[in-house]
Phi, psi and omega in degrees: 000148176259122188244134178247142178234091179277157178281133180298140183237006168299150182305122176062031172266110181248005179289162178219142189285339178222116172280169178306320182295323177290326180287329174304312183297320179287314176294327169304329177267017174088009181273152176258131177245125182249124185243131172288141183306135182067020182296324185255014185299322181299336180248016178087015180252122183273162174299329178296323180293326175293315180299322179304336187248012168102009176282161176243127186270134182232144192294325188232150170302328177298327179288324179293314177300320184285335188261343184243153175256333172251118186253120181247129179227185172253298184271169177298145179298132172284164182312317180295326168298311184302326181286349175278336184286141180230173172302342180275354184260145169240130182252129177235111188192176162292129179251310184053054187289328187311316177271008194231064183306326181298307177307310183304314185291323174297317176292323174295319176298326184289336184060026174281177173258123190233112179257122186265127173309320194286349179243010172289137181245186173217180184289354178256016182062026174265182174240085193293334182269342172271334188298312180301323180282332180290327179292317180294318185285336174290327177284322184287336183303315178292315180300317179291319175301316180301316182295315179304319182291348179289149185300322180299335183268006184097354185289177178285347179082034182256135175270127184310311184274359185062200173214165173305124183099343184242130180292146174280172186283153173264118180245127176249133184239116182267101187118131182245025180284209185290312176310301189300320181298317184286329171294327178292315180304308183292320180291321177298319181299328177268016179059031170286167174270116190245130172236135176244141178239125181211159186262001176257118179291320180303317178291321179299323179288327174297312182297325176301309178296323185284319187254344177053225188287350176284346185235141172261132179243144179218134174293142192272109169234163181295324180292319181290328176296313182296318187295315186290316185292319182290346180257000185273152168276326186215128179240130176254130173265112187223036184269152179209132163244108193303123179082340187261167172293151185281144179292152185261110189255343181242121182260171179295326180294330170300312173313316180298338180262356177281160175292133181301137184090358175285169198229141173247130168239114191257093175286339174282008189296335175303329184253028178100350172091153182247008177246139183296332181268004182285140170212147192296143177237178177238178182282339177286325178217085190277343187233160172205173182239138172227132183051031182087355184253138183277136177240132175242111188230051177285127184281347172227063183305317181294350178293343177289337181239060197294327180290311174309307190292324182291318179293322180290327179291314180305314179308322184273323191277333192303316181304317179295317177298315183301320181292315177301319176289319186280325180263346188088154191301304187295320179294321180289327178292313182295329185271343184229103180292344173287319173296317180300326177302338182275352181287118178254329185226134174208118178046050174089004176237146173274126187245013178237120186302314183291334171297312184292324179289325177296321183265001184053053178242162175296144179250131166243122182300144186305318185290324177301307180303312182299324189266341188250007183230040179264000000 
């Protein structure tokens, strides 16, 4: 198969979807890999390193798209990239379509096959391609939040861990999944007062056993969320409904009751955000203020640590890329129901129910679309 690796063009996005070790696995199996020049430069990988493992370097993204049938990326395609896609392409990347109707319309118009990392599943009911970036984002959320609490950033001037004689910061984490668990670890490590809120009693029990007296747990009700949030110094939004838009759990009215200079970090922003006042930001301009509260809503948080993030992502995605290349797109999807769950768009149809519902579009089941439009 002919596989394309374009350079990421989202603002300050330096991750790369295929590192040289991944390319080596593909070329060793007889596949051709086309890499846009300087695709890996942001994480210290030169074109020469790709050439050494059998890749061919091309000067422009357009050349990569025209040379390859399987396009592997990290972030959702930008409009200029969507317009390079055709019905002969399969796109494998993070899509996050639910809050992004423009991207959805462009992918539908291209009639490509688009497989989303974030809805691929595993035998344990997990999201294996979302998990490594969720681990990174959860750990970064506390780091970013602590920085935003500093007075020069507009924060209230609170140190997460406090000092002897001065109380530590109150950190509230909405969601006890992969993002939330990693945020808990980091916040407890900095000696903050940490509360996690989740609607799964089973998950709260697991977290209670894992972190014991260092963590407070609350069942997710509107009253519990409001009470915890308005008294928090730092709130981490870590909720996820696979494929669908994130629920809005924190309202503008909540913000009005918080201490000025408190901080919200919305890790759910890729799926539309879980705070009413959230809007996507970039690493170039990561924060803004609403109602006196600092918001950090960077839509590609792991892009700030691209080398760690790229290698972690490759570890998870490579087996799926290998299957797509070795078996062919249709056969790989038909043989693996977990990969099939990643199919979001196919030949002009939305094939993931939660995405279709969020976008108010017609839904065609993935298997029906795959078998009915040849």
